[in-house]
Legacy VTK file of the C-alpha trace (Angstrom):
# vtk DataFile Version 3.0
C-alpha trace
ASCII
DATASET POLYDATA
POINTS 98 float
-42.322 56.457 35.553
-41.046 58.733 32.716
-41.939 56.064 29.555
-41.198 57.209 26.020
-44.455 56.921 24.737
-43.119 56.221 20.898
-41.357 52.823 22.159
-44.591 51.778 23.380
-45.889 52.294 19.934
-43.012 50.739 18.209
-43.582 47.788 20.095
-47.163 47.866 19.692
-47.222 47.716 15.655
-44.090 45.570 15.921
-46.314 42.731 17.694
-48.706 43.463 14.785
-46.563 43.201 11.868
-43.907 40.613 13.106
-45.170 37.797 11.245
-44.625 39.685 7.718
-40.755 38.831 8.819
-40.239 35.619 7.464
-36.285 36.702 7.699
-34.575 37.382 11.149
-37.053 35.939 13.217
-34.046 35.954 16.230
-35.223 37.818 19.075
-32.162 39.967 19.573
-32.492 40.250 15.398
-36.082 42.025 16.553
-34.628 44.150 19.149
-32.240 45.456 16.292
-35.119 46.186 14.363
-37.034 47.790 17.095
-33.732 49.992 18.051
-32.968 51.316 14.374
-36.241 52.014 13.916
-36.514 54.108 17.584
-33.538 56.057 16.318
-35.224 57.422 13.050
-38.262 58.480 15.534
-38.657 61.427 17.523
-39.073 60.147 21.905
-42.175 61.035 22.965
-42.790 61.744 26.600
-45.953 62.876 28.178
-46.535 65.196 30.941
-47.779 64.291 34.477
-50.844 66.063 33.275
-51.760 64.435 30.612
-54.472 62.179 30.903
-54.789 58.916 30.184
-57.074 59.642 27.206
-54.628 61.779 25.359
-51.969 59.212 25.538
-54.308 56.642 23.658
-55.189 59.261 21.260
-51.019 59.698 20.642
-51.303 55.683 20.385
-54.030 55.608 17.781
-53.086 58.766 15.543
-53.482 56.951 11.954
-51.085 59.270 10.480
-48.540 58.282 13.488
-48.856 54.136 12.934
-47.790 55.153 9.350
-45.103 56.758 10.179
-44.252 54.393 12.529
-44.840 51.425 10.489
-42.199 53.292 7.760
-39.652 53.511 10.264
-40.013 49.835 11.019
-40.064 48.497 7.323
-36.764 50.755 6.810
-34.837 49.378 9.617
-36.011 45.462 8.834
-34.441 46.034 5.718
-31.310 47.379 7.477
-31.261 44.780 10.100
-32.202 42.106 7.712
-29.430 43.089 5.221
-26.956 42.783 7.290
-27.668 39.310 8.272
-25.058 36.902 7.389
-25.267 33.198 7.831
-21.723 31.085 7.714
-22.016 27.715 7.358
-18.493 27.014 8.920
-19.606 27.630 12.110
-22.986 27.791 11.822
-23.316 30.959 14.113
-25.694 33.733 12.439
-23.396 37.162 12.481
-24.538 40.633 13.116
-23.598 43.710 11.417
-20.315 45.582 12.271
-22.273 48.672 12.590
-25.608 49.946 12.051
LINES 1 99
98 0 1 2 3 4 5 6 7 8 9 10 11 12 13 14 15 16 17 18 19 20 21 22 23 24 25 26 27 28 29 30 31 32 33 34 35 36 37 38 39 40 41 42 43 44 45 46 47 48 49 50 51 52 53 54 55 56 57 58 59 60 61 62 63 64 65 66 67 68 69 70 71 72 73 74 75 76 77 78 79 80 81 82 83 84 85 86 87 88 89 90 91 92 93 94 95 96 97
């Protein structure tokens, strides 16, 4: 199966930091944050000949993790700045465009 390892890394780091996000607790906001971050990061796919050790090294690379953390932070700012709460109908509305 073909898998984007950048997506795996984004999910992993987001799970580590999601407790820091005081706003945007809804699951669909979390998906939006990850989507925006992934759109700003390059996809990474490995060949079938790639070893598990090489894949693990990719996931543990310090600079890559910092880059993903920065992308998630920017994505959180973008998504949470677009959150709007309307009291008249108690519905949270998301952005028109991202």
